[in-house]
C-alpha positions as CSV (number, residue, x, y, z in Angstrom):
1,X,13.0,101.6,12.7
2,X,14.7,99.5,9.8
3,X,14.0,95.5,9.1
4,X,16.9,93.7,8.3
5,X,15.0,90.3,9.3
6,X,10.8,89.7,8.6
7,X,8.9,87.8,11.5
8,X,5.7,86.1,10.3
9,X,2.5,86.6,12.7
10,X,2.9,82.3,13.3
11,X,6.7,82.6,14.2
12,X,5.7,85.7,16.3
13,X,3.0,84.4,18.4
14,X,5.5,80.9,19.4
15,X,7.8,83.1,20.7
16,X,5.5,85.3,22.6
17,X,4.2,82.1,24.2
18,X,7.8,80.7,24.4
19,X,8.8,84.2,26.4
20,X,5.9,84.0,28.6
21,X,6.7,80.4,29.5
22,X,10.4,81.6,30.4
23,X,9.0,84.7,32.1
24,X,11.5,86.4,30.0
25,X,8.5,88.6,28.4
26,X,10.2,92.1,28.4
27,X,13.0,90.1,26.6
28,X,14.4,90.8,23.4
29,X,14.5,88.0,20.5
30,X,18.4,88.3,18.6
31,X,19.1,86.9,15.5
32,X,22.9,86.3,14.6
33,X,25.0,84.2,12.4
34,X,27.6,82.6,13.3
35,X,30.6,81.1,11.3
36,X,30.1,76.9,11.8
37,X,27.9,73.8,10.1
38,X,28.6,72.0,7.5
39,X,27.8,75.0,4.7
40,X,30.2,77.5,6.8
41,X,27.4,80.0,8.3
42,X,24.8,78.7,11.0
43,X,21.7,80.2,12.3
44,X,21.7,81.9,15.7
45,X,18.6,82.7,17.7
46,X,18.2,84.0,21.1
47,X,17.4,85.7,24.0
48,X,18.5,89.0,24.8
49,X,17.9,91.3,27.9
50,X,19.7,94.7,26.3
51,X,20.7,96.6,23.1
52,X,24.0,96.4,22.3
53,X,26.1,99.0,20.7
54,X,26.0,99.1,16.8
55,X,22.4,96.6,17.6
56,X,19.8,97.1,14.5
57,X,16.3,97.0,16.4
58,X,13.0,96.3,15.2
59,X,9.8,95.2,16.1
60,X,7.7,92.6,14.9
61,X,4.2,91.4,15.6
62,X,5.3,92.9,19.3
63,X,8.0,91.5,19.0
64,X,11.6,93.5,18.8
65,X,14.0,92.1,17.3
66,X,17.8,92.7,17.2
67,X,20.8,92.2,15.3
68,X,23.9,93.0,14.6
69,X,25.6,95.8,11.7
70,X,28.0,93.1,11.5
71,X,25.0,90.2,10.6
72,X,22.5,92.2,8.8
73,X,24.2,92.3,5.2
74,X,24.2,88.7,5.3
75,X,20.4,88.7,7.3
76,X,19.3,91.3,5.4
77,X,15.7,90.1,3.5
78,X,15.1,86.9,6.0
79,X,11.8,85.8,6.5
80,X,11.0,83.8,9.5
81,X,7.9,82.6,10.0
82,X,7.4,79.0,12.5
83,X,5.3,76.0,11.0
84,X,3.1,73.1,12.5
85,X,3.3,69.8,11.1
86,X,2.3,66.2,12.3
87,X,5.9,65.6,12.9
88,X,5.5,68.2,15.4
89,X,7.0,72.2,14.4
90,X,9.6,74.5,14.1
91,X,11.4,77.7,12.9
92,X,12.0,78.3,8.9
93,X,14.2,80.7,7.3
94,X,14.9,81.8,4.6
95,X,17.7,83.8,3.2
96,X,17.5,85.6,-0.1
97,X,21.1,85.7,0.1
98,X,22.1,82.3,0.9
99,X,23.8,79.8,-2.7
100,X,23.8,76.9,-0.6
101,X,22.2,75.1,2.1
102,X,23.0,72.4,4.1
103,X,21.4,68.7,3.4
104,X,20.9,68.6,7.0
105,X,19.1,72.5,7.0
106,X,21.0,73.8,9.7
107,X,23.8,75.4,7.8
108,X,24.6,78.6,4.6
109,X,26.4,79.5,2.7
110,X,26.2,83.2,1.1
111,X,28.4,84.1,-2.4
112,X,30.2,86.5,0.2
113,X,31.4,83.4,2.5
114,X,33.6,81.0,0.7
115,X,35.2,78.9,4.2
116,X,36.0,75.4,4.1
117,X,32.8,73.9,5.5
118,X,32.3,71.8,8.2
119,X,31.1,68.1,8.4
120,X,27.2,67.8,9.4
């Protein structure tokens, strides 16, 4: 089983809790890239109920993760973590393929993606 992204234990525990609260414990976590944002690309994470043709599937601390083959080169080596602070908590995404990140933290650019950015 090929790993495109790495989910930390803290992120996996938070994802499991979210799945349990939504009664979706059998769902997959889909990690994706979409066009848009002020740097050209943005991340997407959501639930999927079936594996699609061309998906790369991996398991991280009991979480089944799906990444499409098209998104795999952009996401390869990406680490998803969950950080808690006094201001609340949230997922952090560390993508070694990103050469520029937006100031708002929601989008990024890779060397292969040099499209026209949108406003934040």
